[in-house]
N, C-alpha and C positions, 0 to 999 in steps of 0.2 A: 244347349248343350249342342255337344258334338262328339262324335265317336272318330276315335284316331285309329286307323289301321296301323296294326303293329305287325311284324315281320316273322316272323322263325328265324331259325339258328341257319336255314337253308332257302333263305331270302324268298320266301313265302307268307302271303296271309295266315296270320294263325289264332289273331286275336285281337280285341279293342280294349282301347284305355279312354274310359269316360272323360269328357271335356267340357265344362261347364262355370258357370258364375250365379251368384247371387244362392237364391233356392228354386232352382228349374223344377218345375213341375215333371214330372218323369211318365214316359207315357208305356203301358201296359205292355208293349213291343218289346222293352229292353228282354225281358223275363224267356221272350221266343230267341232273340239274338243269343243270350248266355246259355241256352239250350246248346246252341250250335256251334260256338265259338267259346273257348275261355274270355272274360270280362273282366277290367280290372279297374279299380280309381284308386288314384294316389294313396299313401298312407297319411299326406296330411288333409286330406278331404276331412272336412267339420262333420262332427253330428248334429241335425240328425240325415243328414242329408246321406252320408255312407252311411247306414242303416237303412236308409231306405232302398239304394244302392245294393247291399248284401241281400237283403230280401228278395230284390228280384235276380239274385243270381251271382251277381258279381264280387270280387273280391279283391282285397288291398295288394297292391303289388307289392311282391317279395323287395326289401332290401337288396341292392347292388343286381337286379334280375334286369333291368331293363337300361339299354344302351341308346344312344343319340345319335346317329348318323346322317351327315348332311353331304357329304363326298359319294365313295364308292362303298360298294357291300362290300365287307371284309369277312372273307375266307375262312379268316382263324378269330375265333372270337375264345375270352376268357372261360371259362366252363362254367362260371356264376351265372352270365348272359343265358338269358332263354327268351328275350324279345329287342327286336329293333325297332326306333322309332325314327322318324326325320326326314328329308326328304331326298334319302339316297336314289330312288326310284326316276327322280326329275333332272338327273346328271346326265351329259351325254352320252349314246349308246357305243358300244364296241363296234367294231367292224366287222360287218356280217359277212359270214360266206355268200360266195355266190350265188348257192341255191335259197338260201335264207333271206337275203337282202331281193334276189327275183322275184319271191313270194309273196314278199311284203309289198314290195312294188307293185306286184299287180294285182293284192286286195285293194290298195291305193287307186288304180287306174279303175277297177268296177267301178268302186264309190264315186269315182270323178264322171264314170258314163252313169248309173242310174239318178245319182244327185242331178245330170243332167238333162234328163228323162230321155237314153236314148233307150235306142229299138231294140224288142228282146232279142234277134237276133248277134246284134252286134256283142251284149251282155253275155251270151252263150258260146263265141267264140274265144273269150277271155276266159272261162269256166274250162274250156274245154282244153286251156294250157297248163293249169294246173290243177294237177290230181288232188292234194291234200284239200284247197276248198272246195270243189266240187262233191269230193266224200263229204266234205261237212254238211255241205248245204241240201244235198240228197238227205242225208241221215237226218237231218233235222226236219224235212218234211214231212219224209217217212213217219217220222216220229210224231210230229203233229196230226198225222192220217191213220193213224190205229183208231180202230175199231170199225173203219169207213170200207173193211174190205179191200181197200186201193190201193196198190202201191205205186210209188211215182220211179219214172223211170228216163223219162229225161227232163234237160232245163230246161225247156220252155215250158212244161206241164209245173215244174217243181216252181218256178217263177211267176207261173199263172197261179197256183195256189197259195204261197207266202202271201204273194200279193206287193209293188212295188215299194211301201213304205215300210210294211216290216224288213222287205229284202236289203233295204238301206241300215236298217239298223242293224240286222243280222252284221252287215257287212263291215260297218262300223268298229264293232265291237270284236269280229275278228281282226282288223288292223295291231289289234293291242295284244292279243291271243299270245299265249307261251312260244318263243321263240325257244331254242336248244341253246343259242349262242349268246342270248340276251338275257341275263339275270335278272334284269330292273323287268323283264315283262306279265308277271304273274301278279306284282303290285299293281304295276302302271293299267293293267285292266279292271284292276278291282276299284282303285281310285276312279278312272276316270268313267267304272259305271255307277258309282256313288253320287260324283260329280253329275253326271249326265241326266239321272234316276233323281235328284233333288231339284236339279232346276228344274226337270218337265211337274214336278209334282208341285213346286213352289208357282209355276204359272198357272198348273191346273186351279189350288187353293185361292189365288186372286183371281178368280172368274176368268180366264183367258182361258178359249176358243182351242179346239182341237189341235188347228195347225199352228197356232203358237204354242201351243204347248210343246208339238212334236218339234219346233225349230228351237226351243229352251233345252230340247233332249241332245238335238244336231250340236248345237251352238255347246253344250258343256263335253258333249265328246269331240269335236274338233280342237277344244281349247289346247289340249293336249300333244295335237299333232306333231309339232314342232320340234317337243320335246321327244318323242317316239322316233322322230326321222334327226333328227339333230341339224334342221338348218332353220331360215327363218318361215314364222307361221305364214307369212304375205305371200312367200314363192310355195305353199303347200295351197292355199287358197285361190290362186290365181286364175287352175283351169277349172273350177266349182263355179256354177252359177247361182251362187249364194244371193238372198236376201240382202238390201241396203242394209235392214235392222242386225241382220246376223254377222256380215263384214264390221260393221260399225261394232259390236257388242265383242267380237272375237278380236280385232284389232287394236282398239278405243276404249272398250270398256265403257262406251255409250248408250245410252238410249235405254229402254224397258229391260229388254233381256242382257243387255252390259252391267246393267243394276243387277238381275239376281245372281248373275256369274261373279261378281263382288262380293257378294254376300257371302255367296258357297266359298268362296278363297279366301277370304274372311275367318269362315269358321273351319276351316280346314289349319288354319295358321293359331287357332285360338283366341284369336283377336274377339271376344264377344260384346266389346264394350261396342265394335265396328256393327256388328250381326244387329244387336237393337236396336242401334240408327236405322239399318237398314228395313229391319221390320214394321217399325216403327211407319215409316215412311210409306210402307206396303199395305198398313194399317193390318198386318197379320200377329194376330199372339201367338207368344212366344210357346204354349205347349202345343199350338197348331204345327210349329216348324220342327220341335222336338221330335213329334210324331210322325213328322213325313222324314225325318232324318233316320229314323229305326226303321222305318218301312223301304226305304232306298236301299240300308245296309243289307236289309233281309232281299232284296231283288238282286243285288249281287251276289249275294252269295249263293243264288239259286243262278244265274250266270256264270261266276266263277266256276262252277261244278261242272257246269253243261260244258264250257271250253277248255276245262280239264277232263273230259269222258268219262266223269262218272255223273250227269245228270240222266 
């Protein structure tokens, strides 16, 4: 099974649509998701699956309430449309204002520095130039330090407390965080968060170590960088000192990490035959995949909540 993220009428993550084949075993976490956001199944879903989903809090999608859009987000919708599915967030980005483009470019520069293990003072210099990024970094680290009686007041202190690995992850997410001039941002952040976290969990469930798990997360995150900036992915990856395994996964979907990326992309398109073949090659039971899909979406909800200032 997989959960399609649905946009509401404002183009923001608003609900989930169940996608599955056969009679998938449903993880308990679906109930928690349904308590957080509206969750639906198609009216054509056969019993007893529809009954199991209803017991978890899912509802049948009302007729005519769902619209598919694979081009660009439509600002004017018919009154009966409540939900939008499709790949519109993956279309070319709008032209950013100078300030917005500079902020995103600076975030990418920070990602490059951290990925290449630059000195802390180099990272500090970039943070000093972007008040938005520096504000969110200090806010994050201070919130993590709650209960210790210690407040973080400098960038070097924040970087030390957060650690390079978590700093890299946070910067990756901030690249996709909402921009007022890019209607795709909320859905892109949500989709890339699910993709990255699902890949990380797949690596964990197949017995890979922490280093490979972190690489899997990074591959999932970087796989949509080209979409974010509207330029070929290879150009964006060139300044980064990525491992050969990560490069192969991102540019040719080859190797173990490329295999994981292929499974997640197939699931996003509800190609459950391809997903089943991929899981068989990994020797991973379908129930485990279903559970980690739910877990990844719960993690995404926490990330998007924090990015929106509600965390």
